N, C-alpha and C positions, 0 to 999 in steps of 0.2 A: 489400789486407789491412792495410796500415799504418793506414788509417782505422778499420777495425774494431778493431784493437788499441788505437788511441788512445781510441776510445769505450769499449772494455772496461775500460781502466785509468783512465778519467776520474774515477771516484769514490774511487780509492785515496788520493790526497792528503787528501781530506776525512776519510775514515775514520781514517787515521793521525793526523792533527792532532787530531781529536776525542778519540781514544783517549789520546793523550799529555797533552792538556790536562785530561783527566779526573783525572789523577794530581796535577797541580799547575799553577799559572799559569806560562805560558812566553811568551817573546818570539820573534819570527820566526826569527832566526838560531839561537837555541837549539833550535827545532824542526827546522831543517835538520840540525843536528849530531846531535840525538837520533835522528832517522829513520835517518841514515846509520849511526850506532853500533849501534842496536838491530837493524838489518837486516844487520849485519856487512858493510856497504858494498854490499849487493845493491840497495838503493834509495837513490839520490842525487837528491834534489829540490833544485833551486836556489831562491834567494830569489824569482826571477821566477815560480816556480810557487807557492811558499808564500804570499807576500803577497796575491796576488789571491784565493786560496782563503780566507785569513783574513778579508779584507775582505768577501767574499760571505757567509761564515758569520756574521759580525757583523751585516751588513745583514739577514740572515734571522732573527736573534735566537738563533742557536745558541751564539754566543760574546758575551761582554762584554769590554770593554777598559778598561785604566786605565794612565795614564802614571806611571812610578815612576823615581826616580833611585837607582841602585845604583852604588857606587864612582865617583861623579861623572859617570856616564853616564845620560842619560835614555832610557828604553826604554818601548815600549808592550807591556804584558803582557796576554795573553788568558786568559780563564777560561771554563769551561763553564757554560752556563745550564741550567735544567731542560729547556727545549726542545732544547738541544744534547745532553743526556743521552738523551732519547728518540730523537733522530735517530741518535745513536751506536748505541743498541740496535737500531734498525731496520736500519741499514747493516751492522752486525756480523752480524745474523741472516741478511740477504740474502747477504752474502759467505760465510758458513759453508755455507749451502745450495748456493751456486754451487761452492765448492771441493770439497764432498762429491760433487757431481754430476760434476765434472771428474775427481776421483780415481776414481770408479766406472768411468769410461770408460777411464782410463789403466790401471787394474788389470785391467779386463775383468770381465764378469759370470761368476760362478762357477756352473757348471751342476750340478744335483743328480744 
């Protein structure tokens, strides 16, 4: 079951990263914090999860990156590309359909 759960959740970091970066450019640790805060600590993804996903999304053309120095610290900021926006729309649509289907099962089918 753990393997199925792992596969089931494998697209979640990608979905969350794309959604957050759509709002503004962010760097890795900032994404870790934003996910934890916005999920009210329900989702805690470490840098060991975030950075490989960021690198894969950049390799696939969904994100672009640029190095910036802010308050004397050099960081790599990620921004959503047009391809990334399309990927986000696709992933969000799939996730919405899936959660609706699960919700239907949890609630049960109402009989007429």
